[in-house]
Legacy VTK file of the C-alpha trace (Angstrom):
# vtk DataFile Version 3.0
C-alpha trace
ASCII
DATASET POLYDATA
POINTS 288 float
52.598 42.107 98.849
50.300 45.132 98.396
49.862 45.403 102.155
53.639 45.324 102.640
54.111 48.100 100.070
51.424 50.157 101.798
53.151 49.759 105.183
56.504 50.654 103.627
55.011 53.741 101.991
53.397 54.794 105.274
56.717 54.459 107.151
58.498 56.401 104.404
55.949 59.240 104.532
56.160 59.288 108.330
59.959 59.594 108.176
59.731 62.380 105.589
57.316 64.285 107.836
59.652 63.871 110.802
62.624 65.071 108.769
60.578 68.004 107.483
59.411 68.993 110.981
62.983 68.692 112.300
64.346 70.822 109.440
61.649 73.447 110.026
62.433 73.530 113.736
66.164 73.923 113.057
65.508 76.702 110.512
63.288 78.624 112.929
65.705 78.129 115.829
68.676 79.199 113.693
66.789 82.271 112.512
65.864 83.247 116.057
69.467 82.702 117.212
70.801 84.795 114.327
68.326 87.594 115.051
69.159 87.593 118.760
72.894 87.449 118.081
72.629 90.354 115.614
70.611 92.360 118.151
73.167 91.695 120.900
76.074 92.617 118.634
74.365 95.799 117.516
73.896 96.730 121.164
77.684 96.776 121.574
78.567 98.499 118.280
77.440 101.868 116.999
76.903 101.942 113.204
77.711 98.281 112.695
80.243 95.677 113.788
83.805 96.353 112.638
84.751 94.493 109.473
87.560 94.519 106.910
88.125 97.007 104.105
89.347 94.121 101.933
89.219 90.466 102.935
92.689 88.941 103.250
94.165 86.313 105.590
95.544 89.170 107.706
92.233 91.029 108.049
89.965 88.000 108.412
88.684 87.564 111.957
85.955 85.852 113.947
83.659 87.926 116.155
83.703 86.710 119.758
80.795 88.021 121.815
81.543 88.566 125.479
79.536 90.054 128.301
79.877 93.809 127.680
82.160 93.792 124.633
82.920 92.233 121.257
86.321 91.075 120.010
87.454 90.466 116.432
89.818 87.506 116.894
92.540 86.685 114.355
93.916 83.144 114.335
96.783 84.352 112.105
97.944 87.203 114.338
96.769 85.304 117.464
95.446 88.660 118.645
92.157 90.484 118.745
92.305 92.865 115.756
89.717 95.038 117.482
87.622 95.209 120.620
84.374 97.187 120.704
82.376 98.349 123.722
79.959 101.058 124.833
80.419 103.087 128.003
77.673 105.058 129.748
77.710 107.442 132.661
77.026 105.615 135.931
76.549 106.837 139.480
79.456 106.021 141.790
81.416 103.764 139.381
83.420 100.986 140.991
84.969 97.618 140.213
85.323 94.451 142.226
88.570 92.552 142.885
90.603 91.704 139.810
89.708 88.215 138.554
92.328 85.764 137.384
93.400 85.533 133.734
91.749 82.692 131.816
92.312 80.844 128.566
89.547 81.293 125.982
88.501 77.952 124.468
87.193 79.806 121.360
90.713 80.751 120.253
92.263 78.228 117.858
95.649 78.321 119.609
96.271 77.437 123.283
97.066 80.886 124.729
97.298 80.417 128.477
97.613 82.995 131.296
101.344 82.244 131.631
102.090 82.513 127.892
103.686 85.976 128.329
105.844 85.115 131.347
109.497 86.039 130.900
108.863 87.847 127.619
109.216 91.424 128.857
105.659 92.192 127.719
102.547 92.737 129.821
99.208 91.069 129.163
97.653 94.282 127.895
93.877 94.557 128.264
92.012 95.919 125.253
88.573 95.989 126.886
89.649 97.595 130.185
88.971 95.919 133.506
87.773 98.978 135.446
85.558 100.667 132.849
83.849 97.449 131.778
83.278 96.422 135.406
81.878 99.833 136.358
79.456 99.990 133.424
78.630 96.358 132.638
79.126 94.512 135.933
81.063 91.626 137.449
80.396 89.027 134.745
81.676 91.422 132.093
84.714 92.213 134.241
85.571 88.501 134.350
85.384 88.339 130.564
87.983 91.119 130.266
90.485 88.665 131.759
90.083 86.163 128.928
93.349 85.814 127.035
91.477 86.650 123.817
91.230 90.197 125.216
95.003 90.501 125.666
97.788 91.768 123.437
101.516 92.117 124.262
102.286 95.627 125.529
105.531 97.013 126.848
105.263 97.999 130.530
105.769 101.752 130.008
102.906 101.750 127.541
100.544 99.413 129.396
101.069 100.705 132.931
101.525 104.379 132.163
100.466 105.976 128.859
97.733 103.470 127.901
96.395 103.406 131.447
96.288 107.217 131.543
94.215 107.222 128.364
91.822 104.630 129.807
91.440 106.738 132.951
90.737 109.917 130.988
88.095 108.088 128.958
86.246 106.816 132.036
86.862 109.722 134.431
86.414 112.675 132.049
84.968 111.838 128.630
82.168 109.512 129.751
80.853 111.979 132.382
81.193 114.802 129.841
79.216 113.099 127.056
77.137 110.497 128.963
77.917 107.762 126.396
80.906 106.712 124.314
81.572 104.049 121.703
85.131 102.765 122.040
87.018 100.597 119.544
90.585 99.642 120.310
93.210 97.206 119.073
96.744 96.541 117.823
98.614 97.952 114.832
101.073 95.668 113.033
103.840 96.499 110.535
102.673 96.965 106.956
104.539 93.864 105.716
103.623 90.655 107.518
106.946 88.987 106.736
108.806 91.744 108.601
107.054 90.801 111.848
106.075 87.169 111.439
108.705 85.905 113.891
108.255 88.744 116.401
106.091 86.773 118.771
105.511 86.038 122.422
105.090 82.322 122.059
102.379 82.105 119.379
101.167 85.696 119.817
102.395 88.284 117.304
103.733 91.463 118.916
102.145 94.698 117.592
104.189 97.797 116.846
101.491 100.130 118.225
97.924 100.318 119.520
94.948 102.429 118.509
91.900 103.675 120.366
88.884 105.301 118.711
86.323 107.243 120.739
82.968 108.281 119.295
80.148 110.254 120.854
77.122 108.643 119.151
74.222 110.678 117.842
72.939 112.542 114.812
76.025 114.777 114.870
78.726 112.407 116.184
82.209 113.512 117.128
85.321 111.381 117.344
88.890 111.209 118.585
91.460 108.602 117.579
94.915 107.772 118.938
97.786 105.548 117.835
100.380 104.878 120.542
103.627 103.074 119.698
105.073 100.381 121.917
108.193 102.352 122.783
107.090 105.319 124.870
108.318 106.709 128.156
104.766 106.849 129.485
104.561 110.494 130.554
103.988 112.021 127.096
100.908 114.222 126.582
98.010 112.204 125.197
97.432 114.675 122.383
100.861 113.857 120.944
99.268 110.666 119.568
96.141 112.024 117.896
95.380 110.721 114.394
92.357 110.530 112.119
90.162 107.436 111.965
91.102 107.246 108.293
94.733 106.752 109.337
93.788 103.949 111.726
91.800 102.246 108.971
94.696 102.631 106.540
97.135 101.020 108.995
94.850 98.181 110.088
92.823 97.378 106.960
89.604 97.588 109.004
86.320 99.411 108.464
85.096 100.573 111.853
81.638 101.982 111.122
80.391 100.093 108.053
76.813 101.421 108.216
77.803 105.071 107.921
77.036 106.682 104.603
80.024 107.821 102.557
79.299 111.448 103.382
78.910 110.774 107.125
82.081 108.655 107.194
84.038 111.398 105.455
82.848 113.979 107.979
83.619 111.779 111.000
86.752 109.938 109.955
88.864 112.457 108.059
91.062 114.878 109.946
91.623 115.425 113.655
88.895 117.453 115.355
89.341 118.069 119.086
86.760 120.846 119.600
84.418 120.106 122.476
86.439 117.301 124.029
88.434 119.368 126.518
91.441 117.223 125.718
93.962 119.941 126.550
92.632 119.932 130.131
93.414 116.236 130.663
96.206 115.360 128.210
98.933 115.805 130.837
97.186 114.415 133.892
99.263 111.859 135.811
98.029 108.325 136.143
95.847 107.313 139.071
98.387 104.711 140.202
LINES 1 289
288 0 1 2 3 4 5 6 7 8 9 10 11 12 13 14 15 16 17 18 19 20 21 22 23 24 25 26 27 28 29 30 31 32 33 34 35 36 37 38 39 40 41 42 43 44 45 46 47 48 49 50 51 52 53 54 55 56 57 58 59 60 61 62 63 64 65 66 67 68 69 70 71 72 73 74 75 76 77 78 79 80 81 82 83 84 85 86 87 88 89 90 91 92 93 94 95 96 97 98 99 100 101 102 103 104 105 106 107 108 109 110 111 112 113 114 115 116 117 118 119 120 121 122 123 124 125 126 127 128 129 130 131 132 133 134 135 136 137 138 139 140 141 142 143 144 145 146 147 148 149 150 151 152 153 154 155 156 157 158 159 160 161 162 163 164 165 166 167 168 169 170 171 172 173 174 175 176 177 178 179 180 181 182 183 184 185 186 187 188 189 190 191 192 193 194 195 196 197 198 199 200 201 202 203 204 205 206 207 208 209 210 211 212 213 214 215 216 217 218 219 220 221 222 223 224 225 226 227 228 229 230 231 232 233 234 235 236 237 238 239 240 241 242 243 244 245 246 247 248 249 250 251 252 253 254 255 256 257 258 259 260 261 262 263 264 265 266 267 268 269 270 271 272 273 274 275 276 277 278 279 280 281 282 283 284 285 286 287
């Protein structure tokens, strides 16, 4: 009997050690993964990953990390609430052939490449195909064609005004400043119930889109735009300038959470165009 108890105790201690070693391994692996994930996210977001001003079902989102950009995905809106990426000056920028659109398995709802067909809306890229391809490469370009990077845009916005802004960013602002942080996304009506049925399939249709540009550094400068869905497409870009504070007020998001209150006030309040040369490019026609 004593020998049996001794063997039982030995097996029990052996199992406890195995469980303890396994738990230690999982804790170390999880810590390393978290550290690496945080480092990768920080590499795509200046002054912290975008978060919410106040947590509600409409501001809650999951961060999806892609090659070259991050997306804050909302399973309520069935949209990315924001997309964040960094652009740097590159020699002889170019992009490969356009990949095909692809469903993203990470999204809760089955949004497929043909979900927008017949709706009158384009599959509007938030992380742009050309700029991401030129700066971050072919794998990143393929990720821009995930449906989790799309939002419904009217053709005159997507193919004209929005595209002109994307071209100015890559062709003029990036060469001018060498590096830019870009955050972009949809704007929805203030009251959810007013727009809850305005959908392309499962995807809620925004009323406008924003784009925030920041030149990182000790003395950062910023521009922000909000462009409504219904535009003709040939309007001057500077017609749509707003402050970052206004974008935050209309989206419920906090774009640079690590900024001190004083630094955020200086960067985000008001519209400051000095040094951007915006008047030189605001009326340029689109490349296509």
